[in-house]
C-alpha positions as CSV (number, residue, x, y, z in Angstrom):
1,X,128.3,19.9,102.0
2,X,128.7,19.4,105.5
3,X,131.0,21.6,105.7
4,X,128.9,24.7,104.0
5,X,126.9,25.0,106.1
6,X,129.6,26.3,108.8
7,X,130.7,28.6,106.0
8,X,130.3,31.8,106.9
9,X,132.1,33.2,104.1
10,X,135.0,32.2,101.5
11,X,137.3,33.8,100.1
12,X,138.3,34.6,96.8
13,X,142.0,36.0,95.8
14,X,140.8,37.8,92.3
15,X,137.2,38.1,90.7
16,X,137.8,35.6,88.0
17,X,137.6,33.1,91.2
18,X,135.3,34.2,93.0
19,X,132.6,34.2,89.7
20,X,133.7,30.6,89.4
21,X,132.9,30.4,93.2
22,X,130.3,31.3,92.8
23,X,129.0,29.2,89.4
24,X,130.8,25.8,89.8
25,X,131.1,25.6,93.8
26,X,127.2,26.8,93.9
27,X,128.8,29.5,97.0
28,X,126.3,32.3,97.5
29,X,127.4,35.1,96.1
30,X,126.9,37.4,99.3
31,X,129.1,35.2,101.1
32,X,132.3,35.5,98.7
33,X,134.3,38.4,98.7
34,X,137.6,38.9,97.4
35,X,141.1,39.5,98.8
36,X,144.4,40.1,97.0
37,X,147.0,37.7,97.9
38,X,150.5,39.5,99.2
39,X,154.1,38.9,98.6
40,X,157.6,39.3,99.7
41,X,159.3,41.8,97.3
42,X,161.4,43.4,98.5
43,X,163.8,42.3,97.1
44,X,162.3,42.2,93.5
45,X,161.7,46.1,93.9
46,X,165.4,46.4,94.9
47,X,166.3,45.7,91.6
48,X,167.4,47.9,89.1
49,X,165.0,48.0,85.4
50,X,166.7,46.2,82.1
51,X,168.4,48.4,79.8
52,X,167.3,50.1,76.5
53,X,170.4,48.8,75.2
54,X,169.7,45.4,76.5
55,X,165.7,45.2,75.3
56,X,166.7,45.9,71.6
57,X,169.9,44.3,71.5
58,X,170.2,40.7,73.1
59,X,166.9,40.1,75.5
60,X,166.3,37.5,77.5
61,X,162.7,37.0,77.3
62,X,161.6,34.8,80.8
63,X,159.1,32.3,81.8
64,X,158.6,30.9,85.6
65,X,156.1,28.0,85.6
66,X,155.2,24.5,86.5
67,X,155.9,22.8,83.0
68,X,152.4,21.0,83.0
69,X,149.8,21.3,80.0
70,X,148.0,24.1,82.1
71,X,150.6,26.2,82.4
72,X,150.8,26.4,78.5
73,X,155.3,26.5,78.2
74,X,154.6,24.7,74.0
75,X,153.8,27.9,73.2
76,X,156.6,30.3,74.6
77,X,158.6,28.0,72.6
78,X,156.3,27.6,69.0
79,X,156.6,31.9,70.0
80,X,160.6,31.6,70.3
81,X,160.8,29.1,67.2
82,X,158.7,31.6,64.9
83,X,160.9,34.6,66.0
84,X,164.1,32.6,64.5
85,X,164.6,36.3,62.8
86,X,165.8,37.6,66.0
87,X,168.8,35.7,67.1
88,X,169.5,37.5,69.5
89,X,166.8,36.3,72.1
90,X,167.2,34.3,74.5
91,X,164.2,32.5,76.2
92,X,164.5,31.2,79.7
93,X,161.7,28.9,81.2
94,X,162.1,28.9,84.7
95,X,160.4,25.4,86.6
96,X,159.7,22.0,86.3
97,X,156.9,19.6,85.5
98,X,155.8,16.0,83.1
99,X,156.5,18.0,80.0
100,X,160.0,19.5,80.3
101,X,161.4,16.0,79.2
102,X,159.0,16.9,76.0
103,X,159.4,20.0,75.3
104,X,163.7,19.9,75.7
105,X,162.9,17.2,72.6
106,X,161.2,19.8,71.0
107,X,164.0,22.1,71.5
108,X,166.7,20.0,70.5
109,X,165.2,18.7,67.2
110,X,164.7,22.4,66.2
111,X,168.1,23.1,66.9
112,X,167.2,25.9,69.0
113,X,169.8,24.8,72.5
114,X,171.2,27.5,72.5
115,X,168.2,30.2,72.5
116,X,165.9,28.6,74.2
117,X,166.9,26.8,77.9
118,X,165.1,24.8,80.3
119,X,166.5,25.9,83.7
120,X,164.8,23.3,85.6
121,X,163.2,24.7,89.5
122,X,165.4,27.4,90.5
123,X,166.4,28.3,94.0
124,X,166.0,32.5,93.3
125,X,163.0,34.1,91.9
126,X,164.9,37.3,92.1
127,X,168.4,36.1,90.7
128,X,166.2,34.5,88.2
129,X,164.5,38.3,87.2
130,X,167.6,40.0,87.9
131,X,168.7,38.3,84.4
132,X,165.7,38.5,82.5
133,X,164.8,41.4,80.6
134,X,160.5,41.4,79.7
135,X,158.4,38.2,80.9
136,X,155.6,36.0,79.5
137,X,152.9,34.0,81.3
138,X,151.0,31.3,78.6
139,X,148.9,30.2,80.5
140,X,145.6,28.7,79.9
141,X,143.9,29.1,82.7
142,X,145.4,31.3,86.2
143,X,143.6,32.6,89.8
144,X,145.8,35.9,90.8
145,X,149.3,33.9,89.8
146,X,152.3,34.9,91.6
147,X,154.7,34.8,88.9
148,X,153.0,37.3,87.6
149,X,153.3,39.6,90.2
150,X,156.4,39.3,90.4
151,X,157.4,39.6,87.6
152,X,156.0,43.1,87.4
153,X,157.6,43.5,90.9
154,X,160.5,43.2,89.3
155,X,160.1,46.2,86.8
156,X,160.2,44.1,83.7
157,X,157.1,44.7,80.7
158,X,155.1,41.4,81.2
159,X,153.2,39.1,78.4
160,X,150.4,37.6,79.6
161,X,147.3,35.4,78.2
162,X,144.0,37.0,78.7
163,X,142.9,34.2,81.3
164,X,141.5,34.1,85.1
165,X,142.8,37.5,87.5
166,X,145.9,38.2,84.9
167,X,143.6,41.0,83.2
168,X,143.0,41.9,86.8
169,X,146.6,42.7,87.2
170,X,147.7,44.0,83.9
171,X,146.7,47.0,82.1
172,X,146.9,46.1,78.4
173,X,149.3,48.2,77.1
174,X,149.7,50.2,79.7
175,X,151.7,47.9,82.7
176,X,151.9,44.9,80.0
177,X,150.7,43.1,77.0
178,X,147.4,41.1,77.4
179,X,147.1,37.9,74.7
180,X,144.7,35.8,73.8
181,X,145.8,31.6,75.8
182,X,146.7,29.2,72.7
183,X,147.7,31.7,70.6
184,X,151.6,31.5,70.2
185,X,151.2,33.6,66.9
186,X,149.8,36.5,69.3
187,X,153.0,36.0,72.0
188,X,155.4,36.1,69.3
189,X,153.9,39.1,68.1
190,X,153.3,41.2,71.3
191,X,157.5,39.9,72.0
192,X,158.7,41.2,69.0
193,X,156.8,44.3,69.4
194,X,158.2,45.4,73.0
195,X,161.7,43.8,71.6
196,X,161.1,46.2,68.4
197,X,160.4,49.3,70.8
198,X,162.6,48.9,73.8
199,X,161.3,52.3,75.6
200,X,158.4,51.2,75.5
201,X,158.8,48.1,77.5
202,X,160.6,49.8,79.4
203,X,158.1,52.3,80.6
204,X,155.5,49.3,81.3
205,X,158.3,48.3,83.3
206,X,157.5,50.4,85.7
207,X,153.9,50.8,85.6
208,X,153.4,47.5,86.4
209,X,156.2,48.5,89.1
210,X,154.5,51.2,90.6
211,X,150.8,49.1,90.4
212,X,151.9,46.1,92.2
213,X,153.9,48.2,94.8
214,X,151.6,48.8,97.1
215,X,148.4,46.1,96.5
216,X,150.5,43.0,96.8
217,X,152.8,43.8,98.9
218,X,152.7,41.5,101.6
219,X,152.2,44.0,104.6
220,X,148.8,45.2,103.2
221,X,147.6,41.8,102.8
222,X,147.8,41.3,106.7
223,X,145.8,44.7,107.6
224,X,143.5,42.7,104.4
225,X,142.8,40.3,106.7
226,X,142.8,41.9,109.6
227,X,140.3,44.1,108.8
228,X,138.3,41.1,107.6
229,X,138.4,39.5,110.6
230,X,137.6,41.9,113.0
231,X,134.3,42.4,110.8
232,X,133.0,39.0,110.8
233,X,131.3,37.6,113.8
234,X,131.8,35.8,116.3
235,X,130.0,33.1,116.4
236,X,126.5,32.5,114.6
237,X,123.0,31.2,115.8
238,X,121.8,30.9,112.6
239,X,124.1,27.6,112.8
240,X,124.5,24.5,114.1
241,X,127.0,23.0,116.0
242,X,129.4,20.8,114.2
243,X,128.2,17.5,116.3
244,X,124.2,18.2,116.0
245,X,125.2,19.3,112.5
246,X,126.7,15.4,112.1
247,X,124.8,14.1,114.3
248,X,122.0,15.6,111.5
249,X,123.5,14.4,108.6
250,X,124.0,10.9,109.5
251,X,120.8,10.3,111.2
252,X,119.6,11.8,107.5
253,X,121.8,9.5,105.2
254,X,120.7,6.4,107.7
255,X,117.3,6.9,107.0
256,X,114.9,4.5,105.1
């Protein structure tokens, strides 16, 4: 409350976060702007596209996320178990978190330890996507997820839930596939669709790479923020000096 009077602008990294800032944080709509994040994607853009043959015969489906409830890794495990007829699929979950032990017990109980692998934390995002043909992000809530942008920059067809900023990055059916959150059956159907139509998966991956290649480059983000800061007023006479504001806040709180 004390800090709000000193804030000229609130920056959100997607329109979904902007809406949340306005509705939940009561930030004035005129003071909330959207600025895309940027990532270092040079190595990802250099990756070879997956082969059609591999997608259609022995695909590796990967998700990079913290293993906690909001990321809903259980939905991917459930989808993998629903696809037990696709015996040549391999599922790779990169990341660690509170659900890891629970997930491993579930995988072991299903006898699916060969098909579903928990990789833990990985050092190289680039190497992870090199070994994956199709990407998944089944979060229940999101902002603008780097993992989704990274998978798209790698040229992989991505399946993501229709939450947060995901639909601002993926054009459904063109640069990826969008599904409802918490729906393993829909996730399994989307995976089956891409595995059954490897040419479509390859086209989506290529379109995804083109969509993020310029928009989310680090250099593009630096330019956006530089231009943004140059437009900001150097000072604002409408705002009280910090010390005066604190003294006013203290005197108000102390008044009988």
